[in-house]
N, C-alpha and C positions, 0 to 999 in steps of 0.2 A: 409509826411513820407515815404511813399513806395519809393518814388523819391530820396529822400536823404541817404537812406539803400541804393537803389542803386549805387548811385552815391559814396559814401563811399568804398563797392565791387569792385568795378573799379578801381578808383583809387589806390585800395591795388592790384589789379591783375596788375597793369601796373604802380608798385613802382619805375621798375627798368629801366624802357622804360628811352632812352638815356643815362645810367651811364655807366660806362666801370664796368669790373669785376676787384677785388683785392684780390687775396687769398696770405697768408705771410707764409712762410714756418715755422715758429712755430705753426701758428696754425689752417690752413687749410688743412696739407696734413696727411693721415693717414696713417696706417700701417695695413697688408702689404700692402705696395706702389706699384701700376703700373708705369713702363716706362713711361715714360708722354715727347712727342712731340711736338716742334712748328715750324713751317716753316722747318719742313726738319732735326730739330738738337733736342738735348735732351731738354728738357727744361733747362735755368737759370733767377731768378731773374731779375726782372729789377732796381732794385736801392741797395742799399748798407744797407739794413734791412730787405732784404732776402724776399721785396714784386714779385710778380707775378701780371702787369696788362696788362688789355686787353682789348680793344673796346670791345663795345656792335659789335657781328657777327664774333668776331676771331673765333675760333677753335683749342683746344687742341687734338693731340691724343693719348689715354690712349692703351695700352697695359701689356698683363699678361702669355705673348704667353713664351712657355716654361712650365709652372708650374700651370696656371689654367684657371678661367675667369673673367671679369671682375664685382665685386659685388659690387648692390647698393637696396637701399629697393624700387627704384621705375625702376626698370628694370623689362622690358617686358619676357625678354629671355635673353637667356648665350651667350653673346660676348665676341671671347678673345682680339679683339683689336677694339676698337670703337673711331669715332672721337665725340666730345663734342661744343658745343657751347655757348661763354658769352651771356647772357641775361642780368647780372648787379649783382653787388655784389659776391657774391660768388656762384650763383646759375647760372646752363648751362641744357644747352637742348638737346635732337636728338629724334625728332618724331617717327624715324623708331625702336628706341629702350627703351626708357622712358618714362612713364605714363606720367609724368607732370617734372615742372622744377626740377631740381633736386641741393641739396647742395654738395658742393664741398668737405668736408671732408669724404664724404660717401664714395664714389667709392675707393673700395681695390680692392685684388687679394686676393681669397682663401689660397695662397700661397705666399711667396716672389720668383717675376721672378729671373729666371735662368741667371745668368750672365757666360761668358766662355771668350777666349782668340781668338785669331786668328792672324797669322802669316804672316806679311808683306812681300812686296817685296824689302822692302826699309831694309838697314842697318845703322850701327852705328857704333861706333870705332874696329877698328880690324876687319871689316866685319861682327859683329855680325849681327843677325837678330834684328828687331822693331818686335816685339807682342804688338799687342793695346788688351786692355781688353774693355769689354762694353756687349751690349747686340745685341742681332737681333731679328728686328721683321719686317715680312712679306719681308723676307729673303733681307734686308737691316741690315747691323753691323753699330752698331751704339757707337764707343769707350767713355770712360772716359775717359784714360789716355792710355799710352805706355810706354814699359818695353824695357831698354837694355838688350839683355840677352845671355852672354855667352853661348854657350851649351856645350862648351866643360868643362868648368869647374864647369858646370851649376848652376851661381851665379849671381843673377840680378845686373847689371853693375849700371843703375840708371832708375828712374822713373819720365816721362816728364810729368805735367800738369800745369795748372792755377792756380792762385789764383787772387781771387779779392776781391772787398770790402765786398760782402756777405757772402764770405764763413764763418763768425763770427757768422752767424747767421744760422746755420746748423740745420737740422731739428735733434730734440731729442726721446729719449726714441725708437731706431730702435737697436732692436735686433746683435748682431754679430752673423754671418753663422761662419758654418766650413771654412776652406778654402781647396781652392781648386788648382790642378793643370793640368786638363787637359788632356794634351799627354807632356808638355816642360820637365817631367824629366823620359819619357822612362821607364824603370822596377827596375827606383832607386827606393827605400819607403821611400818617403820624410814626410810623414804623418808621420809615426815612427822612424825615426830618431830627429823629433823632442819634441818627450815623453817625459817625465824622464827618461824614461830607456834607451830609447836609445840611447839620448844624452851622458848619462854618461856610455853605453858602446863604444859610439865612443868616447870619448875623452879619457876612459880609457885606452885604447889601444897605446895612444899618452903619454901620463904621467905616468902610471904604478899607484903604492899605491899613487901618488899623488894627485888622481882625488877626495878623499874624503874633499881634501882641495879648491877645485875648484866650482865642482856642489853643493850645498848644500841646505837646505829646505829653505834658504834667497837669496842665488843667484846662478842663470840656466840660459841656454838658451833660451830665448823666439824666438817670432816669431817675431819678426822687420820689422812695418812696415817702407815701403820708403813713398810712398803716405797714409796719414793720413788718417782714416778712418773719423773722422772730419775736414779734408779737403777740403772733399766735402758735399754740400749743402742738398742734395734731399737725401732721403734713399735708392733708387737706385743705384745712384755715392760712397754712404760709402757701403752698402753691394758687393759692386765690388772689393774692395782694398783688399778682402781676397782672394786672390790669390800667388801661391808661385811667378809669376814672382815679386810679387810685396813686398818681404820679404827676409830678412837674418839675421842669426843667432845673436841673441846682446843679451850682460847680463843683466839680471833686471833692477840692480842699473839702468843701464844706461836709459834703457826704460822708465823704468816712471819717474826718475830722470832729468837730464837736455835736455835728448833728448824728453822729455815729454812738459817740461817747455820752450825750443824754440818753437815746433809744435803750445804750446796755444800764446806764447809773438807773436811769426810771426804771426798770424791769428789775434789776435786782432790790432797790431799794423799797418797792412794791411788793413784792415776796417777803425782804426782811420783817415792813411793818406791818404786813396781814392786811395790805389796802385791798378793797372793791371800787374799781374807777371806771368811770366813764370814760375816755380818751376824748378828743377832737382836734387831731391834728389836719395842719391846711395852711394857706398861703394866703399872701395879702399884700398888694401894691406890684409894680413893674418897676425892674431896675434898669439901673439905667449906666453906661457907656461912652465917653469919650468917643467923637468920632474925628476926623480928618481935620477935619474945622476947630477943635476946641468945645465940640458942646456935646454936652448932656444927651442924648437919643434913647427913648423905651425898647426896647430889648423884646421880639416876639421872633417866631419860628417860620411864622406863616401867614400871610395876605390870602384873604378866602375872594369869591367870585366877584363879591361885591368892595373891592377893595379897604376892604378891614382887616386890620390884623388880631390874628388870633396865636390861643398858645402861648401866654405870656409868658417871659420866665422871671418868677417872684420876688418882691424883691426882700421878703422875710418868708421864712417856714415858722411856725409855730407848733406848739406842743400845747393846750388845756386839758388840765386834770383836773378830774369831778368827783369829788368820795361823796353819794348820795346821801348817804346816812349818818353824814359827819355835817352835809351841807358846807365842805369845806374844800378851795380851789388856787391854783396855778395857775399861771400862765407863763410858759417857758419859750425865747424869741430869740430865731437867728438870722445875722441878716446872709441874703444868698448873692454875697458879692466878693473876690478876694479883692478886686482895684478899687477898695474905697480906702483913705487914710484913715488909721485910729481916731483923728481929731471927724475927719468926716461920716465916721462911724458915729461914734458919740452924738455926733449931733442930729444921729437918728433914731437915738433912744427915745420912745415916746411914753416913757414912766418912767418912776423912778428904780433905779437895779435894787430889787429885794437881796437877790442872790449873794451879790458882792460884798465881800467880807462881812456876810453875817454867821452868827454858830450855827443858824437852823440847817443848814445843805453842807453837813461836812461829806455826806456820799454824792457829791456832783463834782465831779472830777474834769470837767474840761476847762479850756484852758480860754478866758470869754477875748480876750485883744489880741488874739493871734490872726492875723489875714487869710493866713492860709488854711487855720483850720477853721475858720468862723467866727465874727463878732457873735457874742453873745450877751444875752441878759433877759432877765426874771421879771414879772409885772404881778403885780394883782390882780384878781380877775374884774373885780369891777372898773382898773385904771385900763387894764388890756381896751373894757368894753368900748372906750371915751373915742379911742381912735379906730379899734377893730369892730367894726358893727353890724357884722352877717353873724355871731356867737350868736346861737337859739338863746333863747331865757332860760335860767336854771338859777334858783334861791341859793344865793355863797357869802356866807352868817362867818367863815374865818377863811385863815391860810392854811393852806396841808403845804406840812414839810416834811 
């Protein structure tokens, strides 16, 4: 009898022997989530369903650097950065730090790790600097995405990032942090300019008493993400999108309307089609409103010390989606202004709309002629380049549908 009990206990202790670990983006990642590295890079799922598979003995690096230490009920002492080793299922070990095998979902930070930006030596269109946004762990910077940033006009030209099939299974219940600017905006009070009071005062200087017709309780300028929060699968990626080099003034109807519809539809379509894409999400032009004299004026949120207008309200937001393996791409474009008529908006379509009435885009559910949702259209990448010249050069041989 004693021998039988002993064997049962022994089997239980070794139940994961020889097994791999599997942790899922929707089930096993808690909050506040540490930064997680594998093989010297930020962690990515290994399949389209958000699973991370590891062989027994493989390691992950967890870090709460810049905010707190790693929390786990089995921890012997505080560690800011530590390795954990797969022992099977969702259990990991570290004999120097953990008392016993530890369930992955219980690894937390006391506070969310701090993300930041880093100005690189690389440049994009017209010599603008490329700014990376990500996390610093043990003096190494790990970028999540990069921004082409116009430092003269304080305008996010585009954000570049990857979007893969697993992104549809992003981690849920991740709290939205405050936007940060680091030192990219100098002394310009970007936070207050996006506030309801700040934006209304800024636009009022340009349109006079017409302001109450534009900035209302239902329609105002939001902090429009370029790379969306849920375009990234884990919490550390989602949080990093709340950076001013990754946003531009966007009218709320468009932000929550066709722009949001495009983000959701595209993410789900990439999941189903199993595409591995590079996405350039950016802005182009400066939108206009009528002033009290019936003249159209360009809309900016600030005038700098040299009397130059900065932080433009873009005329267009776009997503250029490119699949390098097949060299196929497409550009989705939205007009960022609910105060144009349909006729005026159609005049602003700078390419043939290849989505409208096409059988190739049944997955796209936006309402392209609704001003409250945002007028929208699609271009081939070559046609898009004829008007928007700041997109980097890459070879496109076909249409991504």
